[in-house]
C-alpha positions in Angstrom: -0.3 -0.2 -0.1 2.9 2.3 0.9 4.7 1.7 -2.3 1.9 2.2 -4.4 1.0 5.8 -2.7 4.4 6.4 -3.1 4.1 5.7 -7.1 1.2 8.0 -7.3 3.1 10.8 -5.5 6.2 10.3 -7.7 4.0 10.2 -10.8 1.6 13.6 -9.2 5.4 15.3 -8.7 6.7 14.4 -12.5 3.1 15.9 -13.6 3.7 18.8 -12.0 7.6 19.6 -12.8 6.3 18.5 -16.5 3.6 21.2 -16.4 5.7 23.8 -14.4 9.0 23.3 -17.2 6.5 23.4 -20.1 5.1 26.6 -19.1 8.5 28.3 -18.6 9.6 27.5 -21.8 6.6 28.2 -24.0 6.8 31.6 -22.0 10.5 32.0 -23.2 9.2 30.5 -26.8 6.5 33.2 -27.4 9.3 35.7 -26.6 10.4 35.3 -29.7 8.1 33.8 -32.4 4.3 34.8 -32.9 1.3 32.8 -30.9 0.2 30.4 -33.4 -3.2 29.6 -31.9 -4.8 30.2 -28.5 -7.2 28.0 -26.3 -10.0 30.4 -27.2 -9.6 30.6 -30.9 -10.0 26.7 -30.4 -12.9 26.9 -27.9 -14.4 29.6 -30.8 -14.1 26.6 -33.7 -15.9 24.1 -31.2 -18.5 26.6 -30.5 -19.0 27.3 -34.5 -19.1 23.9 -35.1 -21.5 23.2 -33.1 -23.8 25.7 -34.1 -23.2 24.5 -37.7 -21.1 27.2 -38.7 -17.9 27.1 -40.9 -14.9 27.2 -38.8 -12.8 30.2 -39.0 -9.8 32.2 -37.9 -8.7 35.0 -39.5 -5.3 36.5 -38.2 -2.6 38.1 -39.6 0.2 38.4 -37.0 2.0 41.9 -37.0 4.9 43.3 -35.2 4.3 46.4 -33.2 5.8 48.6 -35.6 3.5 47.7 -38.0 0.2 48.3 -36.1 -1.0 51.6 -35.9 1.0 53.8 -32.7 -3.2 54.8 -32.4 -4.2 51.7 -31.9 -1.2 51.3 -29.5 -2.4 54.3 -27.5 -5.8 53.8 -27.5 -6.0 50.0 -26.0 -3.6 51.7 -23.2 -6.3 54.3 -22.5 -8.8 52.1 -22.7 -7.8 49.4 -20.9 -4.6 50.0 -18.6 -3.8 53.2 -17.8 -0.5 52.0 -16.0 0.9 49.9 -18.8 3.6 51.4 -18.8 4.8 51.5 -14.7 3.1 48.2 -13.3 4.3 45.3 -13.0 1.4 42.7 -14.0 -1.1 43.9 -11.8 -2.9 47.1 -10.8 -3.6 47.2 -7.2 -5.0 50.3 -7.2 -7.3 49.3 -9.8 -8.0 46.2 -8.0 -8.9 48.2 -5.4 -11.1 51.4 -7.0 -12.6 48.3 -8.9 -13.3 46.3 -5.0 -15.1 49.7 -3.8 -17.0 50.0 -6.9 -18.8 46.9 -6.9 -19.7 46.8 -3.3 -21.7 49.6 -3.9 -23.1 48.8 -7.8 -25.2 46.9 -9.9 -22.6 47.0 -12.3 -19.3 45.0 -12.1 -16.1 46.4 -12.9 -13.3 44.7 -13.4 -9.5 45.8 -13.1 -7.5 43.2 -15.7 -4.1 44.7 -16.7 -3.1 44.2 -20.0 -0.3 41.6 -18.8 -3.8 39.7 -17.1 -5.5 39.7 -20.1 -2.3 38.6 -22.2 -1.2 35.6 -20.3 -5.5 34.4 -20.4 -5.6 35.1 -24.0 -2.9 33.3 -24.9 -2.1 30.6 -22.1 -5.7 29.7 -20.6 -9.5 29.3 -21.2 -12.2 32.2 -21.3 -14.2 31.4 -18.5 -13.9 32.9 -14.9 -12.9 30.7 -11.7 -10.7 30.8 -8.7 -7.9 28.2 -10.8 -8.0 30.2 -14.1 -7.4 33.4 -12.2 -4.7 31.9 -9.9 -2.8 30.6 -13.3 -3.4 33.4 -15.0 -1.3 35.5 -12.1 0.9 32.9 -12.6 1.7 33.6 -16.0 0.9 37.4 -16.0 4.3 36.7 -13.1 6.1 35.0 -16.0 5.2 37.1 -19.4 6.1 40.4 -16.8 9.5 38.4 -16.1 10.8 37.0 -19.5 8.7 39.4 -22.0 9.0 42.9 -22.3 6.5 45.3 -22.6 6.8 46.0 -26.0 6.4 42.4 -26.7 3.5 42.2 -24.0 1.9 44.4 -26.2 2.4 43.0 -29.3 1.4 40.1 -28.5 -2.0 41.3 -27.0 -2.5 43.1 -30.1 -2.1 40.4 -32.3 -4.4 37.7 -30.6 -6.9 39.3 -28.8 -10.9 38.2 -30.2 -12.2 41.2 -32.2 -15.5 39.9 -33.7 -16.6 36.2 -34.9 -13.3 34.5 -36.0 -11.4 37.7 -36.3 -8.4 37.8 -33.4 -5.5 40.5 -33.6 -5.1 44.8 -34.5 -4.5 43.5 -38.3 -7.6 41.2 -38.8 -10.0 43.8 -37.9 -8.5 46.3 -39.4 -9.1 45.1 -42.8 -12.7 43.5 -41.8 -14.1 46.7 -40.7 -12.1 49.5 -42.0 -10.3 47.8 -45.3 -7.0 48.8 -44.5 -4.0 47.5 -42.8 -3.2 48.3 -39.3 -0.3 50.2 -39.4 -2.9 53.1 -40.8 -5.4 53.4 -38.0 -6.9 56.8 -37.3 -7.4 57.7 -33.9 -11.3 57.3 -34.6 -10.9 53.9 -35.4 -8.5 53.1 -33.4 -10.5 53.9 -30.5 -13.9 52.5 -32.0 -11.8 49.1 -32.4 -10.4 49.5 -28.7 -14.7 50.0 -27.5 -15.4 46.6 -28.7 -12.8 44.9 -26.9 -14.9 44.0 -23.9 -17.8 42.9 -26.4 -16.5 41.6 -29.4 -18.9 39.4 -30.6 -22.0 42.0 -30.0 -20.2 45.4 -31.4 -18.6 46.1 -34.2 -16.4 49.3 -34.4 -17.9 50.1 -38.2 -21.6 49.9 -37.3 -21.1 51.2 -33.5 -23.7 51.6 -31.3 -24.7 54.8 -29.2 -22.8 52.9 -26.1 -19.7 52.1 -28.4 -19.5 55.6 -29.4 -20.0 56.7 -25.5 -17.4 54.5 -24.7 -15.1 56.1 -27.6 -15.4 59.3 -26.5 -13.4 58.3 -22.9 -10.6 56.5 -24.4 -10.2 59.3 -26.5 -10.0 61.7 -24.2 -7.9 59.4 -22.1 -5.9 59.2 -25.3 -5.3 62.5 -25.2 -4.0 62.1 -21.1 -2.2 59.8 -20.4 1.6 59.8 -22.1 2.6 59.2 -25.6 3.5 55.0 -25.6 6.9 54.9 -26.2 9.4 51.7 -26.4 13.2 51.9 -26.6 
């Protein structure tokens, strides 16, 4: 009985070590190479198949230099004002969100671009304590092994921006018929405005609420420091 228990513990230990090493190696690998596919893309393909739709993944990886500075500025303004200065977690934003959620029926999140990137690249979308814990772990890893420039580059290349549409380049071509490098401030802010609900909202046919979000983002774009990387 003891031998069997020891064998089980050894197997579990080896599995844990294997997963740990794989997480480190994959994080280091994605520092240099484009992310080919994400768990969310696979999940969405499964949902399309179940619904009888054609499975599609529209994405074109672009280096950050070929993504409009307007979209870079809009993404940080709309999603994570302190992206350039925090180490993956914005504790002031977390505290403000907690205080807001205690007194309001509308829930406010405080996930940083780093946290969203960790989730998008390595994890599944459904909320749970397990996923949030793994999200924090991968957030620390990418902050350790990637630069801020790389985090934003990956974020803008894998984020879901429509039904089967992922990343800035695919979204720009789908909605505005131009490469992401040529996005204007208005177009960039409209794309950013749909980040929270890309399956329901469209930047080329914005609802009143999307236009409201766009206005807030444009205002913040003027207030935060211009995005610059060495």
